[in-house]
MIMARZA-629985 format. One record per residue (C-alpha): chain; x, y, z; residue number from 0; residue in one letter. Coordinates in steps of 0.05 Angstrom, whole numbers, plus 5000, padded with zeros to 4 digits. Example, Ala and Ser with C-alpha at 12.3 -4.5 7.8 and 13.67 -1.06 7.14 Angstrom:
MIMARZA-629985
@chain A	east 5246	north 4910	up 5156	n 0	res a
@chain A	east 5273	north 4979	up 5143	n 1	res s
This chain:
MIMARZA-629985
@chain A	east 2026	north 4402	up 2208	n 0	res m
@chain A	east 2062	north 4473	up 2207	n 1	res l
@chain A	east 2009	north 4533	up 2207	n 2	res q
@chain A	east 2031	north 4584	up 2151	n 3	res q
@chain A	east 1994	north 4655	up 2152	n 4	res y
@chain A	east 1992	north 4690	up 2087	n 5	res k
@chain A	east 1960	north 4753	up 2100	n 6	res r
@chain A	east 1981	north 4790	up 2177	n 7	res i
@chain A	east 1949	north 4858	up 2191	n 8	res m
@chain A	east 1977	north 4897	up 2246	n 9	res v
@chain A	east 1951	north 4964	up 2271	n 10	res a
@chain A	east 1995	north 5018	up 2292	n 11	res v
@chain A	east 1974	north 5087	up 2322	n 12	res d
@chain A	east 2048	north 5112	up 2347	n 13	res g
@chain A	east 2038	north 5079	up 2416	n 14	res s
@chain A	east 2099	north 5038	up 2445	n 15	res k
@chain A	east 2054	north 4978	up 2442	n 16	res e
@chain A	east 2039	north 4983	up 2371	n 17	res a
@chain A	east 2111	north 4995	up 2359	n 18	res e
@chain A	east 2124	north 4921	up 2393	n 19	res l
@chain A	east 2069	north 4889	up 2355	n 20	res a
@chain A	east 2096	north 4913	up 2289	n 21	res f
@chain A	east 2173	north 4891	up 2303	n 22	res r
@chain A	east 2140	north 4824	up 2319	n 23	res k
@chain A	east 2093	north 4824	up 2257	n 24	res a
@chain A	east 2154	north 4840	up 2215	n 25	res v
@chain A	east 2182	north 4774	up 2236	n 26	res n
@chain A	east 2125	north 4725	up 2241	n 27	res v
@chain A	east 2119	north 4757	up 2157	n 28	res a
@chain A	east 2185	north 4743	up 2143	n 29	res r
@chain A	east 2184	north 4675	up 2169	n 30	res r
@chain A	east 2119	north 4654	up 2135	n 31	res n
@chain A	east 2130	north 4693	up 2073	n 32	res q
@chain A	east 2066	north 4726	up 2082	n 33	res a
@chain A	east 2041	north 4795	up 2059	n 34	res e
@chain A	east 2041	north 4847	up 2119	n 35	res l
@chain A	east 1981	north 4901	up 2123	n 36	res l
@chain A	east 1997	north 4962	up 2161	n 37	res l
@chain A	east 1931	north 4996	up 2190	n 38	res v
@chain A	east 1920	north 5064	up 2215	n 39	res h
@chain A	east 1850	north 5078	up 2236	n 40	res v
@chain A	east 1829	north 5148	up 2252	n 41	res i
@chain A	east 1772	north 5146	up 2309	n 42	res d
@chain A	east 1730	north 5197	up 2272	n 43	res t
@chain A	east 1687	north 5201	up 2339	n 44	res r
@chain A	east 1747	north 5246	up 2370	n 45	res a
@chain A	east 1726	north 5301	up 2316	n 46	res f
@chain A	east 1653	north 5304	up 2322	n 47	res q
@chain A	east 1657	north 5349	up 2387	n 48	res t
@chain A	east 1701	north 5400	up 2352	n 49	res v
@chain A	east 1652	north 5438	up 2302	n 50	res t
@chain A	east 1695	north 5492	up 2268	n 51	res s
@chain A	east 1767	north 5453	up 2271	n 52	res f
@chain A	east 1745	north 5385	up 2249	n 53	res d
@chain A	east 1769	north 5391	up 2171	n 54	res t
@chain A	east 1829	north 5417	up 2193	n 55	res v
@chain A	east 1844	north 5370	up 2252	n 56	res l
@chain A	east 1827	north 5310	up 2206	n 57	res a
@chain A	east 1868	north 5328	up 2156	n 58	res e
@chain A	east 1930	north 5338	up 2203	n 59	res q
@chain A	east 1917	north 5266	up 2228	n 60	res a
@chain A	east 1912	north 5234	up 2164	n 61	res t
@chain A	east 1977	north 5267	up 2137	n 62	res d
@chain A	east 2006	north 5242	up 2203	n 63	res l
@chain A	east 1986	north 5181	up 2196	n 64	res a
@chain A	east 2011	north 5169	up 2116	n 65	res k
@chain A	east 2079	north 5196	up 2140	n 66	res e
@chain A	east 2078	north 5139	up 2196	n 67	res s
@chain A	east 2061	north 5091	up 2152	n 68	res l
@chain A	east 2104	north 5106	up 2101	n 69	res a
@chain A	east 2158	north 5104	up 2155	n 70	res e
@chain A	east 2137	north 5033	up 2179	n 71	res y
@chain A	east 2126	north 5003	up 2107	n 72	res a
@chain A	east 2199	north 5021	up 2088	n 73	res e
@chain A	east 2226	north 4992	up 2159	n 74	res t
@chain A	east 2189	north 4927	up 2142	n 75	res a
@chain A	east 2217	north 4924	up 2068	n 76	res k
@chain A	east 2292	north 4939	up 2093	n 77	res s
@chain A	east 2278	north 4871	up 2146	n 78	res n
@chain A	east 2258	north 4827	up 2087	n 79	res g
@chain A	east 2183	north 4833	up 2083	n 80	res v
@chain A	east 2176	north 4851	up 2010	n 81	res p
@chain A	east 2103	north 4855	up 2007	n 82	res a
@chain A	east 2072	north 4907	up 2048	n 83	res v
@chain A	east 2006	north 4951	up 2036	n 84	res e
@chain A	east 1985	north 5007	up 2081	n 85	res t
@chain A	east 1912	north 5036	up 2094	n 86	res t
@chain A	east 1883	north 5088	up 2130	n 87	res i
@chain A	east 1810	north 5083	up 2152	n 88	res e
@chain A	east 1758	north 5130	up 2192	n 89	res y
@chain A	east 1712	north 5108	up 2240	n 90	res g
@chain A	east 1703	north 5063	up 2298	n 91	res s
@chain A	east 1777	north 5028	up 2308	n 92	res p
@chain A	east 1748	north 4965	up 2342	n 93	res k
@chain A	east 1694	north 4946	up 2282	n 94	res a
@chain A	east 1747	north 4966	up 2225	n 95	res i
@chain A	east 1805	north 4923	up 2254	n 96	res i
@chain A	east 1762	north 4864	up 2287	n 97	res a
@chain A	east 1712	north 4860	up 2224	n 98	res k
@chain A	east 1719	north 4900	up 2163	n 99	res q
@chain A	east 1790	north 4897	up 2147	n 100	res l
@chain A	east 1799	north 4821	up 2162	n 101	res p
@chain A	east 1737	north 4812	up 2112	n 102	res a
@chain A	east 1755	north 4859	up 2062	n 103	res d
@chain A	east 1835	north 4838	up 2055	n 104	res k
@chain A	east 1829	north 4767	up 2070	n 105	res e
@chain A	east 1869	north 4773	up 2138	n 106	res v
@chain A	east 1883	north 4704	up 2174	n 107	res d
@chain A	east 1926	north 4741	up 2232	n 108	res l
@chain A	east 1914	north 4806	up 2266	n 109	res i
@chain A	east 1972	north 4827	up 2312	n 110	res m
@chain A	east 1960	north 4886	up 2361	n 111	res l
@chain A	east 1994	north 4907	up 2420	n 112	res g
@chain A	east 1970	north 4903	up 2491	n 113	res a
@chain A	east 1925	north 4960	up 2516	n 114	res t
@chain A	east 1950	north 5013	up 2551	n 115	res g
@chain A	east 1886	north 5023	up 2589	n 116	res l
@chain A	east 1869	north 5017	up 2660	n 117	res n
@chain A	east 1808	north 4976	up 2691	n 118	res a
@chain A	east 1771	north 5040	up 2695	n 119	res v
@chain A	east 1774	north 5063	up 2623	n 120	res e
@chain A	east 1764	north 4989	up 2599	n 121	res r
@chain A	east 1702	north 4989	up 2638	n 122	res l
@chain A	east 1681	north 5054	up 2605	n 123	res f
@chain A	east 1702	north 5053	up 2537	n 124	res i
@chain A	east 1730	north 4980	up 2533	n 125	res g
@chain A	east 1788	north 4967	up 2498	n 126	res s
@chain A	east 1809	north 4952	up 2421	n 127	res v
@chain A	east 1843	north 4889	up 2436	n 128	res s
@chain A	east 1790	north 4863	up 2477	n 129	res e
@chain A	east 1737	north 4875	up 2423	n 130	res y
@chain A	east 1783	north 4842	up 2370	n 131	res v
@chain A	east 1797	north 4786	up 2406	n 132	res i
@chain A	east 1723	north 4775	up 2413	n 133	res r
@chain A	east 1698	north 4788	up 2342	n 134	res h
@chain A	east 1748	north 4775	up 2294	n 135	res a
@chain A	east 1738	north 4717	up 2248	n 136	res p
@chain A	east 1814	north 4704	up 2241	n 137	res c
@chain A	east 1876	north 4686	up 2292	n 138	res d
@chain A	east 1892	north 4745	up 2339	n 139	res v
@chain A	east 1954	north 4752	up 2374	n 140	res l
@chain A	east 1967	north 4811	up 2431	n 141	res i
@chain A	east 2036	north 4829	up 2431	n 142	res v
@chain A	east 2058	north 4844	up 2503	n 143	res r
@chain A	east 2133	north 4830	up 2496	n 144	res t
@chain A	east 2192	north 4859	up 2457	n 145	res d
@chain A	east 2232	north 4820	up 2406	n 146	res l
@chain A	east 2268	north 4782	up 2463	n 147	res d
@chain A	east 2203	north 4763	up 2491	n 148	res n
@chain A	east 2219	north 4810	up 2558	n 149	res t
@chain A	east 2171	north 4854	up 2578	n 150	res i
@chain A	east 2200	north 4931	up 2563	n 151	res p
@chain A	east 2212	north 4968	up 2628	n 152	res k
@chain A	east 2169	north 5028	up 2636	n 153	res e
@chain A	east 2205	north 5098	up 2629	n 154	res e
@chain A	east 2197	north 5150	up 2683	n 155	res d
């Protein structure tokens, strides 16, 4: 029996890890003839300490996210995925990616880039991917390799 995904969500944040996840998500969506949901979560906790600039910073973050998502959507469509939806969310990336969006959007596969955190950072703040693996109601694929299934070389 062949598993076929219908709605694949990939979280993108501009990191190299998210880029790898996006590229693989495009291929999986194309093979499954699935819809692709591109998500960018703006962590509003980052703006809580800045009182006078919070609105301006949030607007700038939103504008950058819109531009980035438009580019990702165009790339997905030009690579054979006709059904692409984008969304910008505000709040805790962990909860939104693991719980809120899978329920609201009927996601059956979440694809994420592997964390860039070291062991100490994971201890104190935890990684989004680790949280999503533990709490998502659907399948989760953590992407560590490129389209050739090789680990990308670190840039100096």
